[in-house]
N, C-alpha and C positions, 0 to 999 in steps of 0.2 A: 983654353982651360976647360971649357964646357965639354969638349970632345974627350978630354982626358977623364973627366968624371964619368961620362957615359961608358967609356971603355972599361973603367974600373968597376962600375956597377955590373956590366955584362960579364966581366971576368969572374967576379966573386959570386954572381948568381950561378954561373955554369959550374964553378967549383963546388958550391953548396949543393946543387942538384946531383952532382956526381957522388958526393959523399953520402947522400941519402938513397942512392940507387939500390944498394944492397940491403938497406934496412927493411924494405918491403918484404923481401924473401926471408930475412932473418926473423921477422915478427911471426911468420907462419909456422916456424918450427916449434913443435911441441916436444916436451920431454928433453929439453936441452940439458937438464941437470944430470942425465945419465949418459949422454953422448960425449965422446972425446972431441977435442978441438978439430981433429981431422974429419970426423964424421959430420960435425956441424958445417964445416967448410964444404964437404961433399954435398950435403943437403942444399946449401945455398947455390952451389954450382948447378945442381940439377934443376932447381927452381928457375935460375937465370936462363938455363938452356931451353926452357919451355916458353919463355916470354915471347921470343920472336915468332915461333910458329903460331902461337895464340893470337898475336897481333896481326899476323898475315891472314889468319882465318877471319878475324873481325873486319879486316879491310875489305873482304869480299862480300860482306853482308849487304843485302838489298835494303831498300827503304822499309819494306814490309817486315823484314827480319829485325831491323833496328827498332821498329815500333813494338814488336813482340818483346824484345829484350828490355825495353824501357817501361813496359806496362806494369805498373805497381799493383794492379788489382789481381794479377795472376800469381799463383804459387810457383815456387821454384820448379816443381815437378811438371806443372802445366806449361810453363814457359819452355822447358826442355822438350816436351812432347810437340808443342806447336812449332818450335824451331826445327826440330828433326824432320817434321813433315814438309818443311819448305826448303830443306837443303838440296843443293845440286849435287851431282856425282862428284864434282871437283871438291866441294866443301866436305862431303862425306869422306873422301880420300884424305883430306887434310886432317880431319878429326881422327881418322884411323892412324895416321902417322903420329899425331900427338899422343894418342893412347898407347901406341907401341913404345914410344920414347919414354913415357911415364913408367910403363911396365919394366922396361930395361933399367931405368934409373933405380926403381924400387928393388929389383933383383940384385943389382950391383951394391946397393946400400945394405941389403940383408946379409950379404956375404961378410961385411965388416963387423957385424954384431957378435959380441961374445955371448956365451951361454948365460952369464949373469945378467947381461942387458936384456936378453930375450925373456928371462923369467920375470924381471921387473916390469917390462912392457906388458907381458901377459897378465900379471897381477893387476896392473893399472887398467887394462881393458876390461877385465872381469869386474873390478870395482865400479867402473863407469857404467857397465851394464846393470849392475845391481841398483844404482841410483835411479835409472830410468824405469 
């Protein structure tokens, strides 16, 4: 009976974690209100496609790089500069791949935007700039 309970807990935990897997990427999408369902789905797919390469890059971090990443006293910009200085050629190549994939995803998404969506996005960007 006890093993049945353990199996049930493991099963429902794994199901729960799978259902929340896409939520992380879905939360990152801004301007959902103007995108079609297909465009939102495309954004989620693109976000998910970048998770594995980023995880692979983080797996190659040395102890020094992990310490830089965790240092709360550094600003985001300083962390980036310090990390960049410690990257190996392999890590730089991985970052270049990630950047290329992001650029490709962005170009693919831009092709799906209608002229109306483009004008709304432009207006929102300008309004955000005016606030700053």
